[in-house]
N, C-alpha and C positions, 0 to 999 in steps of 0.2 A: 205170552204177551207179544203183540205185534210190534215190530220195530218200525221206526220212521226214518226215511231218507229225504233230504232236500237236495235237489239238483238245480243249480241256477242255469238259465238258458237251456232248460230241459225239455223243450217241446219239439225240437227238430235236430237233425244231424247227430253229432256225437252225444249230445245231451239226451236226446230221445232214446238212442240205443242204450245208454246207461240206465235210463228210467225203465226200459223194458227188461233189462237184466235184473233189476231189483224187484220188479213185479213178479218175475219168475221165482224169486226168493221169498215171495209172500210178504214183502214190506208194504207199509203204507207209503206210497210214493208221491211226493210233493215236488212241484217244479215251478220255476219262475219263467216269465217271458217279458220282453219289453215292448215289442211292436207287432209281432206276427200273430194276429188274432186267429187267422184260419188254422194255423198249426196248433194253437192253444185249444181250439174247439175239437180238433181231431184227438189231441192228447187226452182231453177229458173223456172222450168216447171210449178210450181203451182203459180207463180207470185211474188216471192221474188226478190229483188235486192240483189245480193250476192257479197261480197268483200272478197278477200283473205287477211288475216292479222293475225299476231301473236300479240295478245293484250299486250304482255309483252314488245314489242319493240315500243318505242315512235314514231319513224319515220313512222311506219306502221299504228299506230293509227291516227296520224296527217293526213296521206294520206286519210284515210277513211272519216274523218270529213271535209276535204277540198271538198270532193265530195258530202257530205250530204247537206251542206249549211244551212239547218234548221232542228230542232229536237224538238219533243214534249215529247217523252218517250224514255228513255234509260233503257235497261234491261241488266245488267252485269251478264251474264250466263256462259261465257266461264270459264272452270276450268279443272284442272288436279288433279288426286288423287295419293296416294302412300300408299301401305300397307306394312309397315316395322317396325320392332322394332327400337327404337331410336338409340341403339348402333350400328345398322347396316346401319344407314342412313348417307349418305355423305353430306357434306356441299353444294355441287353442287345440290343435290336433294332438300335439304332444300330451297336453293335460287330459284330454278325453281318453286317450289310450290308457294312460296310467290310472285315471279315475275308475275305469271299468275293469281293466285286466288285473290291476293290483289293488286299487281301492275297494272294489267290490269284494274281492277275496278277503281283504282285511276286515271289512264291516261284517260280512257273514261269519267269518271265523271268530271274530270277537264275540258275537252273540251266541254262536254255537258253543264256544268255550264256557260261557256262563251256565249253559244247560248241562254240558258234558262233565265239567268238573264236579258239579253237585252229585251226579250219578256215578262218578268215578269210572266212566267208560265212554268210549266214542271214537269215531274215525273221521278225519278231515282229509279229503283228497283234492289237491289242486291240479287242474288241467293246465299244464304249461305247454311247451312246444320245443321241437328240435331246434328251432331258431334261437330259443333261449339258451341252448347248450352250445351251439357252434356259430351263432351270428348269421345275419342274412343281409346281403347287399340290397339296397333299396327298401329294406324293412328294418332299419336300425332301431327305430323307436319301438316298434312292435316287439322286436327281439329283446330289447332292453326291459320292456315290461314283463316279458315272460321269464327272463333271467332273474329279475327281482322276485318273481313268484317262487322260483326254486330256492333262493336264499331265505325267503320267508318261511318256506316249508321246513327247511332244516333247522332254523332257529326255533320255530314254534314246536317242532317235535321235541327239542331239548326242554323247552319251557313247560310243556304240558305233559310230558311223559310220566312224571311222578304222580300225576293226577289220574293216570289210567287212560289218557287220551292219546291216540296215535295220529300222526300227520305225515302224509306222503304226497308225492307228486307223480303224475303220469305225463310224459312228454311225447305226444304224437308227432310222427313225421308228416309226410304229405299224405293226407287222407282224402278220399273221394267224397267231398262235401260241397255244398253250395258255395262256401267261402272260397274254395279253390276253382270255382267255375270261371273265374276271371282270366285264368291262364289260357293262352292260345294252344292249339294242338301242337305247335312246334315247341312251345315252352314245356308242355307236358311231356313230350318225348325227351326233351333235354333233361328234365328232372328224373324221369325214369331211368335214364342212362347212369345217373349218379346213385341209384338205389340198388344195393346188392341183391335184394329180393326181386328186382325187376318189375315192380308194379307199385301202384299207390296202395295204401292200407285202406281198410274198411272201418266204418263206425263201430261195427260189432267187435272188431279186434281190439279197439280201444276200450270198449265196454267190458270185455273179458279181463283186461288188465286191472280195471277198477274192481271188478268182482273178486279177482285173486287177492287184492290187497284187503278187501273186506273179510276174506276167509282166513287169512294167515295173521293171527294176532301177535306174532312176534316180529313183525316188520314195521318199522317206523323210521322216518327221517330220510327216506330214499327218493330218488328221482328215477322212475322206471321208464326207460325209452321204449316206445312202440313205433319203430320207424323203418323196419326192414333192413337195418344195417346202415342207414343214411349217416349216422353220426360216428361211424367207425373211422378212426384216424390211424 
């Protein structure tokens, strides 16, 4: 029987790399996107089922799950970032970050749990961030939303474990994605100097971490860092 995976924000960057990893595992791969129509078209061409949905909106999440019917793996990857000092951050910006990064994970996990508990198996992987582990100057709200996601992961693993559902997080460090294209070359060099591995990570390296969690059925409740040693203290 073919298994189904849903990856939010799965048409580009880290999400697309994760989607490709599950295609190689012969999964039925479903992905959501919010605005990037061009990437969605390309994702369909390589075999993904693509649904347009803002994961911060309950009715749009419910619509996606009505079409899925069954689910074996959920990857909560959709996220937004914000680089601003706290005194310059509006409450609306704060609400938007938490609505997508944490609220979207909550809504999708809630609906996934309804399906997974019934079949007594399943895996939820939340894509957090190294900033959620160590904090980040000028990204305090983003870091807080990702830290909340780690706490949600650990709690949900305890809550759903007896139903056969595993819940884990993967926390990427600085990954070579469009989200990080905003950094200047000087900023990039400064970041690399702080990374023991001496380079940015790749989307494929994050995808391999998610694939590892899918393969090992005795791992639940962890936050797996994929950051080249960035979080070493």
